[in-house]
All heavy atoms as a GROMACS GRO file, in nm:
protein
  433
    1MET      N    1  -0.709  -0.837   0.572
    1MET     CA    2  -0.685  -0.827   0.430
    1MET      C    3  -0.543  -0.877   0.402
    1MET      O    4  -0.451  -0.851   0.478
    1MET     CB    5  -0.699  -0.682   0.384
    1MET     CG    6  -0.665  -0.662   0.240
    1MET     SD    7  -0.664  -0.490   0.186
    1MET     CE    8  -0.837  -0.455   0.188
    2ILE      N    9  -0.527  -0.946   0.292
    2ILE     CA   10  -0.396  -0.996   0.250
    2ILE      C   11  -0.319  -0.882   0.182
    2ILE      O   12  -0.371  -0.817   0.093
    2ILE     CB   13  -0.410  -1.114   0.151
    2ILE    CG1   14  -0.481  -1.232   0.216
    2ILE    CG2   15  -0.275  -1.155   0.096
    2ILE    CD1   16  -0.399  -1.308   0.316
    3VAL      N   17  -0.198  -0.860   0.228
    3VAL     CA   18  -0.111  -0.759   0.168
    3VAL      C   19  -0.024  -0.824   0.061
    3VAL      O   20  -0.009  -0.773  -0.048
    3VAL     CB   21  -0.022  -0.691   0.275
    3VAL    CG1   22   0.079  -0.598   0.211
    3VAL    CG2   23  -0.107  -0.615   0.374
    4CYS      N   24   0.034  -0.938   0.096
    4CYS     CA   25   0.125  -1.008   0.006
    4CYS      C   26   0.073  -1.148  -0.020
    4CYS      O   27   0.074  -1.233   0.070
    4CYS     CB   28   0.265  -1.013   0.067
    4CYS     SG   29   0.384  -1.105  -0.032
    5VAL      N   30   0.029  -1.172  -0.141
    5VAL     CA   31  -0.024  -1.303  -0.178
    5VAL      C   32   0.088  -1.407  -0.183
    5VAL      O   33   0.071  -1.519  -0.136
    5VAL     CB   34  -0.098  -1.295  -0.314
    5VAL    CG1   35  -0.142  -1.432  -0.360
    5VAL    CG2   36  -0.216  -1.201  -0.304
    6CYS      N   37   0.202  -1.370  -0.236
    6CYS     CA   38   0.314  -1.464  -0.250
    6CYS      C   39   0.357  -1.521  -0.114
    6CYS      O   40   0.395  -1.637  -0.105
    6CYS     CB   41   0.434  -1.396  -0.315
    6CYS     SG   42   0.405  -1.341  -0.484
    7ASN      N   43   0.354  -1.438  -0.011
    7ASN     CA   44   0.400  -1.479   0.122
    7ASN      C   45   0.286  -1.495   0.222
    7ASN      O   46   0.311  -1.524   0.339
    7ASN     CB   47   0.498  -1.375   0.178
    7ASN     CG   48   0.631  -1.382   0.108
    7ASN    OD1   49   0.698  -1.483   0.112
    7ASN    ND2   50   0.668  -1.273   0.043
    8ALA      N   51   0.163  -1.475   0.178
    8ALA     CA   52   0.044  -1.485   0.265
    8ALA      C   53   0.060  -1.397   0.391
    8ALA      O   54   0.039  -1.443   0.503
    8ALA     CB   55   0.016  -1.629   0.304
    9ILE      N   56   0.099  -1.271   0.370
    9ILE     CA   57   0.114  -1.177   0.480
    9ILE      C   58  -0.013  -1.093   0.489
    9ILE      O   59  -0.055  -1.030   0.392
    9ILE     CB   60   0.235  -1.085   0.461
    9ILE    CG1   61   0.364  -1.168   0.456
    9ILE    CG2   62   0.243  -0.981   0.573
    9ILE    CD1   63   0.487  -1.088   0.422
   10ARG      N   64  -0.072  -1.092   0.606
   10ARG     CA   65  -0.193  -1.014   0.631
   10ARG      C   66  -0.156  -0.874   0.680
   10ARG      O   67  -0.049  -0.852   0.736
   10ARG     CB   68  -0.280  -1.083   0.736
   10ARG     CG   69  -0.332  -1.216   0.690
   10ARG     CD   70  -0.426  -1.274   0.794
   10ARG     NE   71  -0.474  -1.404   0.753
   10ARG     CZ   72  -0.574  -1.424   0.668
   10ARG    NH1   73  -0.637  -1.323   0.615
   10ARG    NH2   74  -0.611  -1.547   0.636
   11GLU      N   75  -0.248  -0.783   0.658
   11GLU     CA   76  -0.228  -0.644   0.699
   11GLU      C   77  -0.197  -0.635   0.849
   11GLU      O   78  -0.107  -0.562   0.890
   11GLU     CB   79  -0.354  -0.565   0.665
   11GLU     CG   80  -0.341  -0.417   0.679
   11GLU     CD   81  -0.464  -0.344   0.628
   11GLU    OE1   82  -0.549  -0.404   0.560
   11GLU    OE2   83  -0.474  -0.225   0.657
   12LYS      N   84  -0.269  -0.710   0.930
   12LYS     CA   85  -0.249  -0.708   1.075
   12LYS      C   86  -0.108  -0.754   1.111
   12LYS      O   87  -0.042  -0.693   1.196
   12LYS     CB   88  -0.353  -0.798   1.141
   12LYS     CG   89  -0.342  -0.803   1.291
   12LYS     CD   90  -0.446  -0.894   1.351
   12LYS     CE   91  -0.429  -0.902   1.501
   12LYS     NZ   92  -0.523  -0.995   1.562
   13GLU      N   93  -0.059  -0.859   1.047
   13GLU     CA   94   0.076  -0.909   1.073
   13GLU      C   95   0.180  -0.803   1.038
   13GLU      O   96   0.277  -0.784   1.112
   13GLU     CB   97   0.106  -1.031   0.986
   13GLU     CG   98   0.036  -1.157   1.023
   13GLU     CD   99   0.074  -1.268   0.927
   13GLU    OE1  100   0.019  -1.268   0.815
   13GLU    OE2  101   0.158  -1.351   0.963
   14LEU      N  102   0.160  -0.737   0.927
   14LEU     CA  103   0.254  -0.636   0.881
   14LEU      C  104   0.260  -0.520   0.980
   14LEU      O  105   0.368  -0.474   1.016
   14LEU     CB  106   0.212  -0.586   0.743
   14LEU     CG  107   0.316  -0.511   0.662
   14LEU    CD1  108   0.433  -0.602   0.629
   14LEU    CD2  109   0.255  -0.455   0.536
   15ARG      N  110   0.144  -0.474   1.025
   15ARG     CA  111   0.140  -0.365   1.123
   15ARG      C  112   0.209  -0.403   1.253
   15ARG      O  113   0.282  -0.324   1.311
   15ARG     CB  114  -0.004  -0.325   1.152
   15ARG     CG  115  -0.059  -0.228   1.055
   15ARG     CD  116  -0.178  -0.155   1.114
   15ARG     NE  117  -0.247  -0.090   1.006
   15ARG     CZ  118  -0.360  -0.131   0.952
   15ARG    NH1  119  -0.420  -0.237   1.001
   15ARG    NH2  120  -0.415  -0.068   0.854
   16GLU      N  121   0.181  -0.524   1.300
   16GLU     CA  122   0.239  -0.569   1.426
   16GLU      C  123   0.391  -0.585   1.417
   16GLU      O  124   0.462  -0.560   1.514
   16GLU     CB  125   0.175  -0.700   1.471
   16GLU     CG  126   0.032  -0.684   1.515
   16GLU     CD  127  -0.038  -0.817   1.542
   16GLU    OE1  128   0.021  -0.924   1.515
   16GLU    OE2  129  -0.153  -0.812   1.589
   17ALA      N  130   0.441  -0.624   1.301
   17ALA     CA  131   0.584  -0.646   1.283
   17ALA      C  132   0.662  -0.517   1.259
   17ALA      O  133   0.782  -0.511   1.284
   17ALA     CB  134   0.608  -0.742   1.167
   18ALA      N  135   0.593  -0.414   1.214
   18ALA     CA  136   0.660  -0.286   1.186
   18ALA      C  137   0.694  -0.216   1.317
   18ALA      O  138   0.610  -0.204   1.405
   18ALA     CB  139   0.571  -0.196   1.100
   19SER      N  140   0.818  -0.171   1.328
   19SER     CA  141   0.858  -0.104   1.452
   19SER      C  142   0.838   0.047   1.446
   19SER      O  143   0.827   0.112   1.548
   19SER     CB  144   1.004  -0.136   1.484
   19SER     OG  145   1.088  -0.092   1.381
   20CYS      N  146   0.836   0.102   1.325
   20CYS     CA  147   0.810   0.246   1.310
   20CYS      C  148   0.748   0.271   1.173
   20CYS      O  149   0.756   0.187   1.084
   20CYS     CB  150   0.936   0.328   1.330
   20CYS     SG  151   1.049   0.327   1.191
   21HIS      N  152   0.690   0.389   1.156
   21HIS     CA  153   0.618   0.419   1.031
   21HIS      C  154   0.710   0.450   0.914
   21HIS      O  155   0.665   0.459   0.802
   21HIS     CB  156   0.521   0.534   1.054
   21HIS     CG  157   0.586   0.666   1.077
   21HIS    ND1  158   0.640   0.700   1.199
   21HIS    CD2  159   0.608   0.769   0.995
   21HIS    CE1  160   0.692   0.822   1.189
   21HIS    NE2  161   0.674   0.866   1.068
   22ARG      N  162   0.840   0.464   0.938
   22ARG     CA  163   0.934   0.495   0.829
   22ARG      C  164   1.013   0.373   0.783
   22ARG      O  165   1.104   0.384   0.704
   22ARG     CB  166   1.031   0.603   0.874
   22ARG     CG  167   0.963   0.735   0.892
   22ARG     CD  168   1.061   0.841   0.925
   22ARG     NE  169   0.992   0.968   0.940
   22ARG     CZ  170   1.052   1.082   0.957
   22ARG    NH1  171   1.182   1.086   0.961
   22ARG    NH2  172   0.982   1.192   0.968
   23GLU      N  173   0.978   0.259   0.833
   23GLU     CA  174   1.050   0.137   0.802
   23GLU      C  175   1.020   0.090   0.660
   23GLU      O  176   0.911   0.110   0.608
   23GLU     CB  177   1.008   0.030   0.902
   23GLU     CG  178   1.102  -0.085   0.909
   23GLU     CD  179   1.080  -0.167   1.033
   23GLU    OE1  180   0.971  -0.161   1.093
   23GLU    OE2  181   1.172  -0.239   1.069
   24ARG      N  182   1.117   0.025   0.597
   24ARG     CA  183   1.098  -0.028   0.462
   24ARG      C  184   1.025  -0.161   0.467
   24ARG      O  185   1.048  -0.242   0.558
   24ARG     CB  186   1.233  -0.048   0.393
   24ARG     CG  187   1.307   0.081   0.368
   24ARG     CD  188   1.436   0.057   0.298
   24ARG     NE  189   1.506  -0.056   0.358
   24ARG     CZ  190   1.629  -0.090   0.328
   24ARG    NH1  191   1.698  -0.024   0.241
   24ARG    NH2  192   1.686  -0.194   0.387
   25PRO      N  193   0.939  -0.188   0.371
   25PRO     CA  194   0.867  -0.315   0.368
   25PRO      C  195   0.961  -0.436   0.371
   25PRO      O  196   0.932  -0.535   0.438
   25PRO     CB  197   0.788  -0.310   0.238
   25PRO     CG  198   0.767  -0.165   0.213
   25PRO     CD  199   0.892  -0.098   0.264
   26THR      N  200   1.073  -0.429   0.302
   26THR     CA  201   1.165  -0.543   0.299
   26THR      C  202   1.218  -0.575   0.439
   26THR      O  203   1.240  -0.692   0.471
   26THR     CB  204   1.281  -0.518   0.202
   26THR    OG1  205   1.344  -0.394   0.234
   26THR    CG2  206   1.233  -0.516   0.059
   27ASP      N  207   1.238  -0.473   0.521
   27ASP     CA  208   1.284  -0.495   0.659
   27ASP      C  209   1.176  -0.564   0.743
   27ASP      O  210   1.205  -0.653   0.822
   27ASP     CB  211   1.323  -0.364   0.726
   27ASP     CG  212   1.441  -0.297   0.658
   27ASP    OD1  213   1.525  -0.369   0.599
   27ASP    OD2  214   1.449  -0.173   0.663
   28VAL      N  215   1.052  -0.522   0.724
   28VAL     CA  216   0.941  -0.582   0.799
   28VAL      C  217   0.919  -0.726   0.752
   28VAL      O  218   0.899  -0.815   0.834
   28VAL     CB  219   0.812  -0.499   0.784
   28VAL    CG1  220   0.698  -0.562   0.862
   28VAL    CG2  221   0.834  -0.356   0.831
   29TYR      N  222   0.928  -0.750   0.623
   29TYR     CA  223   0.914  -0.886   0.570
   29TYR      C  224   1.022  -0.976   0.631
   29TYR      O  225   0.995  -1.088   0.670
   29TYR     CB  226   0.928  -0.887   0.418
   29TYR     CG  227   0.805  -0.844   0.342
   29TYR    CD1  228   0.718  -0.749   0.390
   29TYR    CD2  229   0.776  -0.897   0.218
   29TYR    CE1  230   0.607  -0.709   0.318
   29TYR    CE2  231   0.666  -0.859   0.145
   29TYR     CZ  232   0.582  -0.764   0.196
   29TYR     OH  233   0.471  -0.725   0.126
   30ALA      N  234   1.145  -0.925   0.639
   30ALA     CA  235   1.254  -1.003   0.697
   30ALA      C  236   1.226  -1.038   0.842
   30ALA      O  237   1.255  -1.150   0.887
   30ALA     CB  238   1.385  -0.926   0.685
   31ARG      N  239   1.168  -0.945   0.915
   31ARG     CA  240   1.132  -0.970   1.054
   31ARG      C  241   1.029  -1.082   1.065
   31ARG      O  242   1.025  -1.156   1.162
   31ARG     CB  243   1.079  -0.842   1.118
   31ARG     CG  244   1.070  -0.851   1.269
   31ARG     CD  245   1.042  -0.718   1.334
   31ARG     NE  246   1.149  -0.622   1.307
   31ARG     CZ  247   1.133  -0.509   1.239
   31ARG    NH1  248   1.015  -0.473   1.195
   31ARG    NH2  249   1.234  -0.429   1.217
   32LEU      N  250   0.947  -1.096   0.963
   32LEU     CA  251   0.847  -1.202   0.957
   32LEU      C  252   0.905  -1.331   0.900
   32LEU      O  253   0.834  -1.431   0.884
   32LEU     CB  254   0.728  -1.158   0.871
   32LEU     CG  255   0.642  -1.046   0.929
   32LEU    CD1  256   0.545  -0.993   0.824
   32LEU    CD2  257   0.567  -1.094   1.053
   33GLY      N  258   1.034  -1.330   0.865
   33GLY     CA  259   1.099  -1.448   0.810
   33GLY      C  260   1.069  -1.471   0.663
   33GLY      O  261   1.079  -1.582   0.613
   34ARG      N  262   1.033  -1.364   0.593
   34ARG     CA  263   0.998  -1.374   0.451
   34ARG      C  264   1.068  -1.265   0.372
   34ARG      O  265   1.123  -1.173   0.430
   34ARG     CB  266   0.846  -1.361   0.435
   34ARG     CG  267   0.772  -1.467   0.512
   34ARG     CD  268   0.623  -1.443   0.506
   34ARG     NE  269   0.550  -1.539   0.584
   34ARG     CZ  270   0.463  -1.507   0.676
   34ARG    NH1  271   0.439  -1.380   0.704
   34ARG    NH2  272   0.399  -1.600   0.742
   35LYS      N  273   1.062  -1.274   0.240
   35LYS     CA  274   1.114  -1.168   0.155
   35LYS      C  275   1.024  -1.153   0.034
   35LYS      O  276   0.959  -1.250  -0.008
   35LYS     CB  277   1.259  -1.192   0.115
   35LYS     CG  278   1.284  -1.319   0.041
   35LYS     CD  279   1.432  -1.333   0.014
   35LYS     CE  280   1.461  -1.470  -0.044
   35LYS     NZ  281   1.602  -1.488  -0.068
   36PRO      N  282   1.016  -1.032  -0.022
   36PRO     CA  283   0.929  -1.009  -0.138
   36PRO      C  284   0.968  -1.100  -0.255
   36PRO      O  285   1.087  -1.125  -0.277
   36PRO     CB  286   0.954  -0.863  -0.175
   36PRO     CG  287   1.013  -0.801  -0.054
   36PRO     CD  288   1.087  -0.910   0.017
   37LYS      N  289   0.868  -1.148  -0.325
   37LYS     CA  290   0.895  -1.233  -0.441
   37LYS      C  291   0.864  -1.157  -0.569
   37LYS      O  292   0.954  -1.116  -0.639
   37LYS     CB  293   0.814  -1.362  -0.430
   37LYS     CG  294   0.861  -1.448  -0.313
   37LYS     CD  295   0.784  -1.576  -0.301
   37LYS     CE  296   0.835  -1.652  -0.179
   37LYS     NZ  297   0.762  -1.774  -0.158
   38CYS      N  298   0.738  -1.133  -0.599
   38CYS     CA  299   0.704  -1.063  -0.724
   38CYS      C  300   0.716  -0.911  -0.709
   38CYS      O  301   0.735  -0.840  -0.806
   38CYS     CB  302   0.566  -1.103  -0.774
   38CYS     SG  303   0.429  -1.030  -0.683
   39GLY      N  304   0.702  -0.860  -0.585
   39GLY     CA  305   0.719  -0.717  -0.559
   39GLY      C  306   0.596  -0.630  -0.580
   39GLY      O  307   0.599  -0.511  -0.550
   40GLN      N  308   0.487  -0.687  -0.629
   40GLN     CA  309   0.368  -0.606  -0.653
   40GLN      C  310   0.303  -0.554  -0.525
   40GLN      O  311   0.226  -0.460  -0.528
   40GLN     CB  312   0.268  -0.682  -0.737
   40GLN     CG  313   0.317  -0.704  -0.878
   40GLN     CD  314   0.209  -0.762  -0.967
   40GLN    OE1  315   0.092  -0.763  -0.933
   40GLN    NE2  316   0.250  -0.809  -1.084
   41CYS      N  317   0.334  -0.613  -0.413
   41CYS     CA  318   0.274  -0.575  -0.286
   41CYS      C  319   0.347  -0.460  -0.216
   41CYS      O  320   0.295  -0.402  -0.120
   41CYS     CB  321   0.273  -0.695  -0.191
   41CYS     SG  322   0.440  -0.758  -0.158
   42LEU      N  323   0.466  -0.428  -0.260
   42LEU     CA  324   0.551  -0.335  -0.185
   42LEU      C  325   0.491  -0.196  -0.168
   42LEU      O  326   0.504  -0.137  -0.060
   42LEU     CB  327   0.690  -0.327  -0.248
   42LEU     CG  328   0.769  -0.457  -0.241
   42LEU    CD1  329   0.903  -0.443  -0.312
   42LEU    CD2  330   0.790  -0.501  -0.097
   43SER      N  331   0.424  -0.143  -0.268
   43SER     CA  332   0.366  -0.010  -0.252
   43SER      C  333   0.252  -0.012  -0.151
   43SER      O  334   0.240   0.079  -0.068
   43SER     CB  335   0.318   0.048  -0.386
   43SER     OG  336   0.215  -0.032  -0.440
   44PHE      N  337   0.171  -0.117  -0.152
   44PHE     CA  338   0.063  -0.129  -0.055
   44PHE      C  339   0.120  -0.153   0.085
   44PHE      O  340   0.075  -0.094   0.183
   44PHE     CB  341  -0.034  -0.240  -0.093
   44PHE     CG  342  -0.150  -0.254   0.000
   44PHE    CD1  343  -0.229  -0.144   0.032
   44PHE    CD2  344  -0.182  -0.376   0.056
   44PHE    CE1  345  -0.337  -0.156   0.119
   44PHE    CE2  346  -0.290  -0.389   0.142
   44PHE     CZ  347  -0.367  -0.278   0.174
   45ALA      N  348   0.222  -0.236   0.094
   45ALA     CA  349   0.288  -0.262   0.223
   45ALA      C  350   0.345  -0.133   0.279
   45ALA      O  351   0.334  -0.106   0.399
   45ALA     CB  352   0.398  -0.367   0.205
   46ARG      N  353   0.404  -0.052   0.195
   46ARG     CA  354   0.459   0.078   0.238
   46ARG      C  355   0.349   0.166   0.296
   46ARG      O  356   0.367   0.231   0.399
   46ARG     CB  357   0.527   0.146   0.119
   46ARG     CG  358   0.619   0.259   0.155
   46ARG     CD  359   0.695   0.313   0.033
   46ARG     NE  360   0.775   0.211  -0.034
   46ARG     CZ  361   0.751   0.161  -0.155
   46ARG    NH1  362   0.650   0.203  -0.226
   46ARG    NH2  363   0.830   0.069  -0.207
   47ASP      N  364   0.234   0.168   0.231
   47ASP     CA  365   0.119   0.246   0.279
   47ASP      C  366   0.070   0.195   0.415
   47ASP      O  367   0.042   0.274   0.504
   47ASP     CB  368   0.004   0.243   0.179
   47ASP     CG  369   0.034   0.318   0.051
   47ASP    OD1  370   0.128   0.400   0.050
   47ASP    OD2  371  -0.039   0.295  -0.047
   48VAL      N  372   0.062   0.064   0.430
   48VAL     CA  373   0.016   0.004   0.556
   48VAL      C  374   0.112   0.040   0.668
   48VAL      O  375   0.071   0.078   0.778
   48VAL     CB  376   0.003  -0.149   0.542
   48VAL    CG1  377  -0.019  -0.215   0.677
   48VAL    CG2  378  -0.110  -0.184   0.447
   49ILE      N  379   0.241   0.030   0.642
   49ILE     CA  380   0.342   0.062   0.743
   49ILE      C  381   0.337   0.210   0.779
   49ILE      O  382   0.345   0.246   0.896
   49ILE     CB  383   0.483   0.022   0.694
   49ILE    CG1  384   0.491  -0.131   0.683
   49ILE    CG2  385   0.590   0.074   0.788
   49ILE    CD1  386   0.611  -0.180   0.607
   50SER      N  387   0.322   0.296   0.680
   50SER     CA  388   0.317   0.439   0.709
   50SER      C  389   0.192   0.478   0.786
   50SER      O  390   0.192   0.575   0.862
   50SER     CB  391   0.329   0.523   0.581
   50SER     OG  392   0.215   0.508   0.501
   51MET      N  393   0.083   0.402   0.770
   51MET     CA  394  -0.039   0.429   0.845
   51MET      C  395  -0.025   0.392   0.992
   51MET      O  396  -0.105   0.432   1.074
   51MET     CB  397  -0.158   0.354   0.785
   51MET     CG  398  -0.206   0.414   0.656
   51MET     SD  399  -0.361   0.344   0.597
   51MET     CE  400  -0.329   0.170   0.592
   52LYS      N  401   0.077   0.314   1.024
   52LYS     CA  402   0.101   0.273   1.163
   52LYS      C  403   0.112   0.396   1.253
   52LYS      O  404   0.066   0.394   1.366
   52LYS     CB  405   0.226   0.188   1.172
   52LYS     CG  406   0.257   0.140   1.312
   52LYS     CD  407   0.377   0.052   1.314
   52LYS     CE  408   0.414   0.011   1.453
   52LYS     NZ  409   0.327  -0.090   1.509
   53ALA      N  410   0.169   0.503   1.204
   53ALA     CA  411   0.187   0.625   1.282
   53ALA      C  412   0.053   0.688   1.318
   53ALA      O  413   0.037   0.742   1.426
   53ALA     CB  414   0.271   0.724   1.206
   54THR      N  415  -0.044   0.678   1.229
   54THR     CA  416  -0.173   0.740   1.256
   54THR      C  417  -0.261   0.654   1.344
   54THR      O  418  -0.351   0.705   1.410
   54THR     CB  419  -0.249   0.771   1.125
   54THR    OG1  420  -0.270   0.650   1.055
   54THR    CG2  421  -0.171   0.868   1.039
   55THR      N  422  -0.234   0.522   1.348
   55THR     CA  423  -0.315   0.432   1.429
   55THR      C  424  -0.248   0.397   1.561
   55THR      O  425  -0.310   0.340   1.647
   55THR     CB  426  -0.348   0.302   1.353
   55THR    OG1  427  -0.227   0.236   1.319
   55THR    CG2  428  -0.431   0.331   1.230
   56ALA      N  429  -0.121   0.428   1.574
   56ALA     CA  430  -0.048   0.394   1.697
   56ALA      C  431  -0.070   0.497   1.806
   56ALA      O  432  -0.109   0.605   1.790
   56ALA     CB  433   0.100   0.380   1.666
   0.00000   0.00000   0.00000
């Protein structure tokens, strides 16, 4: 599933790039070499990153 349309970031990429479940989406985006543009994805990205703890 696409998390960020502006940057074409997939849910799987976001999970793999996140180092911990408390990380900010902007930090994970930076690790992927991208940064938020419109910002509408940030709440969903935050949820995906926080779910990393339950799936890890």
